[in-house]
SEPALO-749725 format. One record per residue (C-alpha): residue in one letter; residue number from 1; x, y, z. Coordinates in steps of 0.25 Angstrom, whole numbers, plus 5000, padded with zeros to 4 digits. Example, Ala and Ser with C-alpha at 12.3 -4.5 7.8 and 13.67 -1.06 7.14 Angstrom:
! SEPALO-749725
<r><r>a</r><k>1</k><x>5049</x><y>4982</y><z>5031</z></r>
<r><r>s</r><k>2</k><x>5055</x><y>4996</y><z>5029</z></r>
! end
This chain:
! SEPALO-749725
<r><r>q</r><k>1</k><x>5036</x><y>4924</y><z>5070</z></r>
<r><r>d</r><k>2</k><x>5036</x><y>4929</y><z>5056</z></r>
<r><r>t</r><k>3</k><x>5049</x><y>4936</y><z>5052</z></r>
<r><r>y</r><k>4</k><x>5042</x><y>4943</y><z>5041</z></r>
<r><r>w</r><k>5</k><x>5031</x><y>4950</y><z>5049</z></r>
<r><r>k</r><k>6</k><x>5041</x><y>4952</y><z>5061</z></r>
<r><r>t</r><k>7</k><x>5048</x><y>4961</y><z>5052</z></r>
<r><r>l</r><k>8</k><x>5037</x><y>4972</y><z>5050</z></r>
<r><r>v</r><k>9</k><x>5043</x><y>4986</y><z>5051</z></r>
<r><r>r</r><k>10</k><x>5048</x><y>4991</y><z>5064</z></r>
<r><r>d</r><k>11</k><x>5056</x><y>5004</y><z>5068</z></r>
<r><r>e</r><k>12</k><x>5068</x><y>4995</y><z>5071</z></r>
<r><r>m</r><k>13</k><x>5069</x><y>4992</y><z>5056</z></r>
<r><r>a</r><k>14</k><x>5077</x><y>5006</y><z>5056</z></r>
<r><r>k</r><k>15</k><x>5089</x><y>4998</y><z>5060</z></r>
<r><r>v</r><k>16</k><x>5089</x><y>4991</y><z>5047</z></r>
<r><r>d</r><k>17</k><x>5089</x><y>5004</y><z>5038</z></r>
<r><r>a</r><k>18</k><x>5104</x><y>5006</y><z>5040</z></r>
<r><r>y</r><k>19</k><x>5107</x><y>4992</y><z>5035</z></r>
<r><r>w</r><k>20</k><x>5097</x><y>4991</y><z>5024</z></r>
<r><r>p</r><k>21</k><x>5107</x><y>4993</y><z>5013</z></r>
<r><r>i</r><k>22</k><x>5116</x><y>4982</y><z>5018</z></r>
<r><r>i</r><k>23</k><x>5104</x><y>4972</y><z>5021</z></r>
<r><r>s</r><k>24</k><x>5098</x><y>4975</y><z>5007</z></r>
<r><r>h</r><k>25</k><x>5112</x><y>4971</y><z>5001</z></r>
<r><r>v</r><k>26</k><x>5112</x><y>4958</y><z>5009</z></r>
<r><r>m</r><k>27</k><x>5098</x><y>4955</y><z>5004</z></r>
<r><r>v</r><k>28</k><x>5102</x><y>4957</y><z>4990</z></r>
<r><r>r</r><k>29</k><x>5113</x><y>4947</y><z>4992</z></r>
<r><r>a</r><k>30</k><x>5104</x><y>4938</y><z>4999</z></r>
<r><r>s</r><k>31</k><x>5094</x><y>4938</y><z>4988</z></r>
<r><r>k</r><k>32</k><x>5104</x><y>4932</y><z>4978</z></r>
<r><r>n</r><k>33</k><x>5106</x><y>4920</y><z>4988</z></r>
<r><r>l</r><k>34</k><x>5091</x><y>4918</y><z>4991</z></r>
<r><r>k</r><k>35</k><x>5093</x><y>4922</y><z>5005</z></r>
<r><r>v</r><k>36</k><x>5085</x><y>4935</y><z>5006</z></r>
<r><r>a</r><k>37</k><x>5072</x><y>4931</y><z>5012</z></r>
<r><r>q</r><k>38</k><x>5076</x><y>4932</y><z>5026</z></r>
<r><r>f</r><k>39</k><x>5080</x><y>4946</y><z>5024</z></r>
<r><r>v</r><k>40</k><x>5067</x><y>4949</y><z>5017</z></r>
<r><r>l</r><k>41</k><x>5058</x><y>4943</y><z>5028</z></r>
<r><r>l</r><k>42</k><x>5065</x><y>4953</y><z>5038</z></r>
<r><r>l</r><k>43</k><x>5065</x><y>4965</y><z>5029</z></r>
<r><r>t</r><k>44</k><x>5053</x><y>4965</y><z>5020</z></r>
<r><r>h</r><k>45</k><x>5045</x><y>4975</y><z>5030</z></r>
<r><r>y</r><k>46</k><x>5058</x><y>4983</y><z>5032</z></r>
<r><r>m</r><k>47</k><x>5059</x><y>4985</y><z>5017</z></r>
<r><r>d</r><k>48</k><x>5044</x><y>4989</y><z>5016</z></r>
<r><r>s</r><k>49</k><x>5046</x><y>5000</y><z>5027</z></r>
<r><r>r</r><k>50</k><x>5058</x><y>5006</y><z>5020</z></r>
<r><r>f</r><k>51</k><x>5051</x><y>5006</y><z>5006</z></r>
<r><r>l</r><k>52</k><x>5061</x><y>4997</y><z>5001</z></r>
<r><r>n</r><k>53</k><x>5051</x><y>4990</y><z>4991</z></r>
<r><r>s</r><k>54</k><x>5061</x><y>4987</y><z>4980</z></r>
<r><r>d</r><k>55</k><x>5070</x><y>4980</y><z>4990</z></r>
<r><r>r</r><k>56</k><x>5058</x><y>4973</y><z>4996</z></r>
<r><r>l</r><k>57</k><x>5054</x><y>4968</y><z>4982</z></r>
<r><r>e</r><k>58</k><x>5068</x><y>4963</y><z>4978</z></r>
<r><r>f</r><k>59</k><x>5071</x><y>4956</y><z>4991</z></r>
<r><r>l</r><k>60</k><x>5057</x><y>4950</y><z>4992</z></r>
<r><r>t</r><k>61</k><x>5058</x><y>4944</y><z>4978</z></r>
<r><r>s</r><k>62</k><x>5071</x><y>4937</y><z>4982</z></r>
<r><r>a</r><k>63</k><x>5066</x><y>4932</y><z>4995</z></r>
<r><r>l</r><k>64</k><x>5054</x><y>4926</y><z>4988</z></r>
<r><r>a</r><k>65</k><x>5063</x><y>4919</y><z>4979</z></r>
<r><r>e</r><k>66</k><x>5070</x><y>4913</y><z>4991</z></r>
<r><r>i</r><k>67</k><x>5058</x><y>4910</y><z>4998</z></r>
<r><r>d</r><k>68</k><x>5051</x><y>4903</y><z>4986</z></r>
<r><r>a</r><k>69</k><x>5063</x><y>4894</y><z>4984</z></r>
<r><r>k</r><k>70</k><x>5062</x><y>4890</y><z>4999</z></r>
<r><r>g</r><k>71</k><x>5047</x><y>4887</y><z>4997</z></r>
<r><r>d</r><k>72</k><x>5043</x><y>4895</y><z>5009</z></r>
<r><r>a</r><k>73</k><x>5029</x><y>4899</y><z>5004</z></r>
<r><r>d</r><k>74</k><x>5024</x><y>4906</y><z>5016</z></r>
<r><r>t</r><k>75</k><x>5036</x><y>4916</y><z>5016</z></r>
<r><r>a</r><k>76</k><x>5035</x><y>4918</y><z>5001</z></r>
<r><r>a</r><k>77</k><x>5020</x><y>4921</y><z>5003</z></r>
<r><r>l</r><k>78</k><x>5023</x><y>4931</y><z>5014</z></r>
<r><r>l</r><k>79</k><x>5033</x><y>4939</y><z>5006</z></r>
<r><r>r</r><k>80</k><x>5025</x><y>4939</y><z>4993</z></r>
<r><r>i</r><k>81</k><x>5012</x><y>4943</y><z>5000</z></r>
<r><r>d</r><k>82</k><x>5017</x><y>4953</y><z>5010</z></r>
<r><r>a</r><k>83</k><x>5031</x><y>4958</y><z>5006</z></r>
<r><r>l</r><k>84</k><x>5031</x><y>4957</y><z>4991</z></r>
<r><r>a</r><k>85</k><x>5017</x><y>4960</y><z>4988</z></r>
<r><r>w</r><k>86</k><x>5016</x><y>4972</y><z>4997</z></r>
<r><r>t</r><k>87</k><x>5028</x><y>4978</y><z>4991</z></r>
<r><r>y</r><k>88</k><x>5022</x><y>4977</y><z>4977</z></r>
<r><r>i</r><k>89</k><x>5010</x><y>4983</y><z>4982</z></r>
<r><r>e</r><k>90</k><x>5017</x><y>4995</y><z>4988</z></r>
<r><r>e</r><k>91</k><x>5024</x><y>4996</y><z>4974</z></r>
<r><r>g</r><k>92</k><x>5011</x><y>4996</y><z>4967</z></r>
<r><r>l</r><k>93</k><x>5014</x><y>4982</y><z>4960</z></r>
<r><r>y</r><k>94</k><x>5001</x><y>4976</y><z>4962</z></r>
<r><r>n</r><k>95</k><x>5002</x><y>4965</y><z>4952</z></r>
<r><r>e</r><k>96</k><x>5015</x><y>4960</y><z>4958</z></r>
<r><r>a</r><k>97</k><x>5009</x><y>4961</y><z>4972</z></r>
<r><r>v</r><k>98</k><x>4997</x><y>4952</y><z>4969</z></r>
<r><r>r</r><k>99</k><x>5006</x><y>4942</y><z>4962</z></r>
<r><r>e</r><k>100</k><x>5014</x><y>4940</y><z>4975</z></r>
<r><r>i</r><k>101</k><x>5002</x><y>4940</y><z>4984</z></r>
<r><r>e</r><k>102</k><x>4995</x><y>4929</y><z>4975</z></r>
<r><r>r</r><k>103</k><x>5008</x><y>4921</y><z>4975</z></r>
<r><r>g</r><k>104</k><x>5010</x><y>4923</y><z>4990</z></r>
<r><r>v</r><k>105</k><x>4995</x><y>4919</y><z>4994</z></r>
<r><r>k</r><k>106</k><x>4997</x><y>4907</y><z>4985</z></r>
<r><r>d</r><k>107</k><x>5009</x><y>4902</y><z>4992</z></r>
<r><r>l</r><k>108</k><x>5003</x><y>4904</y><z>5006</z></r>
<r><r>t</r><k>109</k><x>5002</x><y>4892</y><z>5016</z></r>
<r><r>t</r><k>110</k><x>4991</x><y>4891</y><z>5026</z></r>
<r><r>n</r><k>111</k><x>4999</x><y>4897</y><z>5038</z></r>
<r><r>a</r><k>112</k><x>5003</x><y>4910</y><z>5032</z></r>
<r><r>a</r><k>113</k><x>4990</x><y>4912</y><z>5024</z></r>
<r><r>p</r><k>114</k><x>4981</x><y>4921</y><z>5032</z></r>
<r><r>e</r><k>115</k><x>4991</x><y>4932</y><z>5035</z></r>
<r><r>l</r><k>116</k><x>4997</x><y>4933</y><z>5021</z></r>
<r><r>r</r><k>117</k><x>4983</x><y>4931</y><z>5015</z></r>
<r><r>a</r><k>118</k><x>4979</x><y>4944</y><z>5023</z></r>
<r><r>v</r><k>119</k><x>4990</x><y>4951</y><z>5018</z></r>
<r><r>a</r><k>120</k><x>4989</x><y>4946</y><z>5004</z></r>
<r><r>d</r><k>121</k><x>4974</x><y>4950</y><z>5003</z></r>
<r><r>a</r><k>122</k><x>4977</x><y>4964</y><z>5009</z></r>
<r><r>w</r><k>123</k><x>4988</x><y>4967</y><z>4999</z></r>
<r><r>i</r><k>124</k><x>4978</x><y>4963</y><z>4987</z></r>
<r><r>a</r><k>125</k><x>4967</x><y>4972</y><z>4993</z></r>
<r><r>r</r><k>126</k><x>4977</x><y>4983</y><z>4993</z></r>
<r><r>i</r><k>127</k><x>4981</x><y>4980</y><z>4978</z></r>
<r><r>k</r><k>128</k><x>4966</x><y>4979</y><z>4974</z></r>
<r><r>a</r><k>129</k><x>4962</x><y>4992</y><z>4981</z></r>
<r><r>s</r><k>130</k><x>4974</x><y>4999</y><z>4974</z></r>
<r><r>e</r><k>131</k><x>4968</x><y>4994</y><z>4961</z></r>
<r><r>g</r><k>132</k><x>4954</x><y>5000</y><z>4965</z></r>
<r><r>n</r><k>133</k><x>4948</x><y>4986</y><z>4967</z></r>
<r><r>f</r><k>134</k><x>4942</x><y>4988</y><z>4981</z></r>
<r><r>v</r><k>135</k><x>4932</x><y>4976</y><z>4980</z></r>
<r><r>e</r><k>136</k><x>4944</x><y>4966</y><z>4979</z></r>
<r><r>a</r><k>137</k><x>4952</x><y>4974</y><z>4989</z></r>
<r><r>t</r><k>138</k><x>4941</x><y>4974</y><z>4999</z></r>
<r><r>e</r><k>139</k><x>4939</x><y>4959</y><z>4997</z></r>
<r><r>k</r><k>140</k><x>4954</x><y>4957</y><z>4999</z></r>
<r><r>m</r><k>141</k><x>4954</x><y>4965</y><z>5012</z></r>
<r><r>s</r><k>142</k><x>4943</x><y>4957</y><z>5018</z></r>
<r><r>s</r><k>143</k><x>4951</x><y>4944</y><z>5015</z></r>
<r><r>a</r><k>144</k><x>4964</x><y>4951</y><z>5021</z></r>
<r><r>r</r><k>145</k><x>4956</x><y>4954</y><z>5034</z></r>
<r><r>q</r><k>146</k><x>4951</x><y>4940</y><z>5035</z></r>
<r><r>y</r><k>147</k><x>4965</x><y>4934</y><z>5034</z></r>
<r><r>s</r><k>148</k><x>4970</x><y>4944</y><z>5043</z></r>
<r><r>k</r><k>149</k><x>4960</x><y>4940</y><z>5054</z></r>
<r><r>a</r><k>150</k><x>4966</x><y>4926</y><z>5053</z></r>
<r><r>v</r><k>151</k><x>4979</x><y>4931</y><z>5058</z></r>
<r><r>d</r><k>152</k><x>4974</x><y>4942</y><z>5067</z></r>
<r><r>a</r><k>153</k><x>4986</x><y>4942</y><z>5076</z></r>
<r><r>k</r><k>154</k><x>4995</x><y>4945</y><z>5065</z></r>
<r><r>h</r><k>155</k><x>4993</x><y>4960</y><z>5066</z></r>
<r><r>w</r><k>156</k><x>5003</x><y>4964</y><z>5055</z></r>
<r><r>i</r><k>157</k><x>4993</x><y>4956</y><z>5045</z></r>
<r><r>g</r><k>158</k><x>4981</x><y>4964</y><z>5050</z></r>
<r><r>m</r><k>159</k><x>4989</x><y>4977</y><z>5049</z></r>
<r><r>r</r><k>160</k><x>4991</x><y>4975</y><z>5034</z></r>
<r><r>v</r><k>161</k><x>4977</x><y>4971</y><z>5031</z></r>
<r><r>a</r><k>162</k><x>4972</x><y>4983</y><z>5038</z></r>
<r><r>m</r><k>163</k><x>4982</x><y>4992</y><z>5032</z></r>
<r><r>i</r><k>164</k><x>4978</x><y>4987</y><z>5018</z></r>
<r><r>e</r><k>165</k><x>4963</x><y>4988</y><z>5021</z></r>
<r><r>g</r><k>166</k><x>4966</x><y>5003</y><z>5024</z></r>
<r><r>d</r><k>167</k><x>4973</x><y>5004</y><z>5010</z></r>
<r><r>v</r><k>168</k><x>4961</x><y>4998</y><z>5003</z></r>
<r><r>k</r><k>169</k><x>4952</x><y>5008</y><z>5010</z></r>
<r><r>m</r><k>170</k><x>4961</x><y>5020</y><z>5007</z></r>
<r><r>m</r><k>171</k><x>4960</x><y>5016</y><z>4992</z></r>
<r><r>q</r><k>172</k><x>4945</x><y>5016</y><z>4993</z></r>
<r><r>g</r><k>173</k><x>4945</x><y>5030</y><z>4999</z></r>
<r><r>k</r><k>174</k><x>4940</x><y>5024</y><z>5013</z></r>
<r><r>n</r><k>175</k><x>4950</x><y>5032</y><z>5021</z></r>
<r><r>e</r><k>176</k><x>4944</x><y>5031</y><z>5035</z></r>
<r><r>a</r><k>177</k><x>4943</x><y>5016</y><z>5033</z></r>
<r><r>a</r><k>178</k><x>4957</x><y>5016</y><z>5028</z></r>
<r><r>l</r><k>179</k><x>4962</x><y>5023</y><z>5040</z></r>
<r><r>n</r><k>180</k><x>4955</x><y>5014</y><z>5050</z></r>
<r><r>h</r><k>181</k><x>4962</x><y>5002</y><z>5043</z></r>
<r><r>y</r><k>182</k><x>4975</x><y>5008</y><z>5043</z></r>
<r><r>q</r><k>183</k><x>4974</x><y>5011</y><z>5058</z></r>
<r><r>e</r><k>184</k><x>4970</x><y>4997</y><z>5060</z></r>
<r><r>a</r><k>185</k><x>4982</x><y>4993</y><z>5053</z></r>
<r><r>e</r><k>186</k><x>4991</x><y>5002</y><z>5062</z></r>
<r><r>r</r><k>187</k><x>4984</x><y>4996</y><z>5075</z></r>
<r><r>l</r><k>188</k><x>4987</x><y>4982</y><z>5070</z></r>
<r><r>a</r><k>189</k><x>5002</x><y>4986</y><z>5067</z></r>
<r><r>e</r><k>190</k><x>5003</x><y>4991</y><z>5081</z></r>
<r><r>r</r><k>191</k><x>5000</x><y>4977</y><z>5087</z></r>
<r><r>y</r><k>192</k><x>5013</x><y>4972</y><z>5081</z></r>
<r><r>g</r><k>193</k><x>5021</x><y>4984</y><z>5083</z></r>
<r><r>g</r><k>194</k><x>5018</x><y>4992</y><z>5071</z></r>
<r><r>e</r><k>195</k><x>5026</x><y>4993</y><z>5058</z></r>
<r><r>g</r><k>196</k><x>5037</x><y>5004</y><z>5056</z></r>
<r><r>n</r><k>197</k><x>5031</x><y>5016</y><z>5062</z></r>
<r><r>r</r><k>198</k><x>5018</x><y>5013</y><z>5055</z></r>
<r><r>y</r><k>199</k><x>5024</x><y>5014</y><z>5041</z></r>
<r><r>q</r><k>200</k><x>5012</x><y>5007</y><z>5034</z></r>
<r><r>t</r><k>201</k><x>5000</x><y>5011</y><z>5042</z></r>
<r><r>a</r><k>202</k><x>5004</x><y>5026</y><z>5046</z></r>
<r><r>p</r><k>203</k><x>5004</x><y>5031</y><z>5031</z></r>
<r><r>r</r><k>204</k><x>4991</x><y>5024</y><z>5028</z></r>
<r><r>i</r><k>205</k><x>4984</x><y>5030</y><z>5040</z></r>
<r><r>g</r><k>206</k><x>4990</x><y>5044</y><z>5036</z></r>
<r><r>f</r><k>207</k><x>4985</x><y>5043</y><z>5022</z></r>
<r><r>a</r><k>208</k><x>4971</x><y>5039</y><z>5027</z></r>
<r><r>m</r><k>209</k><x>4971</x><y>5051</y><z>5036</z></r>
<r><r>l</r><k>210</k><x>4975</x><y>5060</y><z>5025</z></r>
<r><r>e</r><k>211</k><x>4963</x><y>5055</y><z>5017</z></r>
<r><r>l</r><k>212</k><x>4954</x><y>5057</y><z>5029</z></r>
<r><r>g</r><k>213</k><x>4959</x><y>5072</y><z>5031</z></r>
<r><r>k</r><k>214</k><x>4967</x><y>5069</y><z>5043</z></r>
<r><r>d</r><k>215</k><x>4979</x><y>5076</y><z>5037</z></r>
<r><r>h</r><k>216</k><x>4985</x><y>5080</y><z>5051</z></r>
<r><r>q</r><k>217</k><x>4985</x><y>5066</y><z>5056</z></r>
<r><r>a</r><k>218</k><x>4990</x><y>5060</y><z>5043</z></r>
<r><r>c</r><k>219</k><x>5002</x><y>5070</y><z>5042</z></r>
<r><r>r</r><k>220</k><x>5006</x><y>5066</y><z>5056</z></r>
<r><r>i</r><k>221</k><x>5007</x><y>5051</y><z>5052</z></r>
<r><r>f</r><k>222</k><x>5014</x><y>5055</y><z>5039</z></r>
<r><r>r</r><k>223</k><x>5024</x><y>5063</y><z>5047</z></r>
<r><r>m</r><k>224</k><x>5027</x><y>5052</y><z>5056</z></r>
<r><r>l</r><k>225</k><x>5030</x><y>5043</y><z>5045</z></r>
<r><r>a</r><k>226</k><x>5038</x><y>5053</y><z>5037</z></r>
<r><r>e</r><k>227</k><x>5047</x><y>5055</y><z>5049</z></r>
<r><r>n</r><k>228</k><x>5050</x><y>5040</y><z>5051</z></r>
<r><r>g</r><k>229</k><x>5062</x><y>5038</y><z>5042</z></r>
<r><r>k</r><k>230</k><x>5064</x><y>5024</y><z>5046</z></r>
<r><r>v</r><k>231</k><x>5052</x><y>5018</y><z>5038</z></r>
<r><r>s</r><k>232</k><x>5053</x><y>5023</y><z>5024</z></r>
<r><r>t</r><k>233</k><x>5040</x><y>5019</y><z>5019</z></r>
<r><r>g</r><k>234</k><x>5032</x><y>5025</y><z>5030</z></r>
<r><r>r</r><k>235</k><x>5041</x><y>5038</y><z>5029</z></r>
<r><r>l</r><k>236</k><x>5038</x><y>5039</y><z>5014</z></r>
<r><r>y</r><k>237</k><x>5023</x><y>5037</y><z>5016</z></r>
<r><r>g</r><k>238</k><x>5024</x><y>5048</y><z>5027</z></r>
<r><r>e</r><k>239</k><x>5030</x><y>5058</y><z>5018</z></r>
<r><r>y</r><k>240</k><x>5020</x><y>5054</y><z>5007</z></r>
<r><r>g</r><k>241</k><x>5009</x><y>5057</y><z>5017</z></r>
<r><r>l</r><k>242</k><x>5014</x><y>5070</y><z>5020</z></r>
<r><r>a</r><k>243</k><x>5015</x><y>5074</y><z>5006</z></r>
<r><r>l</r><k>244</k><x>5001</x><y>5069</y><z>5003</z></r>
<r><r>a</r><k>245</k><x>4996</x><y>5078</y><z>5015</z></r>
<r><r>a</r><k>246</k><x>5004</x><y>5090</y><z>5010</z></r>
<r><r>a</r><k>247</k><x>4997</x><y>5088</y><z>4996</z></r>
<r><r>r</r><k>248</k><x>4984</x><y>5087</y><z>5002</z></r>
<r><r>a</r><k>249</k><x>4986</x><y>5100</y><z>5010</z></r>
<r><r>e</r><k>250</k><x>4991</x><y>5106</y><z>4997</z></r>
<r><r>a</r><k>251</k><x>5005</x><y>5108</y><z>5002</z></r>
<r><r>t</r><k>252</k><x>5010</x><y>5104</y><z>4988</z></r>
<r><r>q</r><k>253</k><x>5024</x><y>5108</y><z>4989</z></r>
<r><r>e</r><k>254</k><x>5026</x><y>5100</y><z>5002</z></r>
<r><r>a</r><k>255</k><x>5019</x><y>5088</y><z>4996</z></r>
<r><r>v</r><k>256</k><x>5028</x><y>5088</y><z>4983</z></r>
<r><r>l</r><k>257</k><x>5041</x><y>5089</y><z>4991</z></r>
<r><r>r</r><k>258</k><x>5037</x><y>5077</y><z>5000</z></r>
<r><r>l</r><k>259</k><x>5033</x><y>5069</y><z>4988</z></r>
<r><r>k</r><k>260</k><x>5046</x><y>5072</y><z>4981</z></r>
<r><r>k</r><k>261</k><x>5053</x><y>5067</y><z>4993</z></r>
<r><r>i</r><k>262</k><x>5045</x><y>5054</y><z>4994</z></r>
<r><r>h</r><k>263</k><x>5047</x><y>5051</y><z>4979</z></r>
<r><r>k</r><k>264</k><x>5062</x><y>5054</y><z>4980</z></r>
<r><r>e</r><k>265</k><x>5064</x><y>5044</y><z>4991</z></r>
! end
């Protein structure tokens, strides 16, 4: 019943691609009239899958101004904690991400609290792990797990918690544990139909396999992602995975060519 979570990435979103220049133009116009929030709730995950982070940040900022003016605290908290903070994390802007998460949690009402607190704690755990603070990261992951259990039927929340727990383990060099968490995340995703040809879980599984010396299996995953032109984020991670595998196999020229292509795009 939640528009935002109903619009997680699906293969059918390829139908949007051809119209995106028109849609984004309409959204720019709508932003000026404080009428862009309805678009953002429908297209936030689409923008994530197409690596449209700058567009996502711009439109989210406008949408939040609109939603704050209407006094819709739960929707504002949702967009701050998940959509905006996640984009900042992906861009390495950790201070901005923490700021939005803290403001979102402060605005939460009781009904929306467990699922968004699970997401908030998971995102903070990823930030702390990125900074090398594994004690606090582990504490936040434990808290995220507890909140996730309170909304056990919402598998899209559990999927994100498991995925980030895998990230934390990878940063600790615990690659086998990371792989297990990523596979758990993928199993949870399958329970609600998956997300965009596994564009979030498959790259992570591939990287964990590389670290475990399972290069052949990893490359098979990366090739699957690289050949999926519809989901840009997954495709670029696939290309990067293949470049990394080539570098590890000392195929330096192939690795450099692949990396140049990725950087250019």
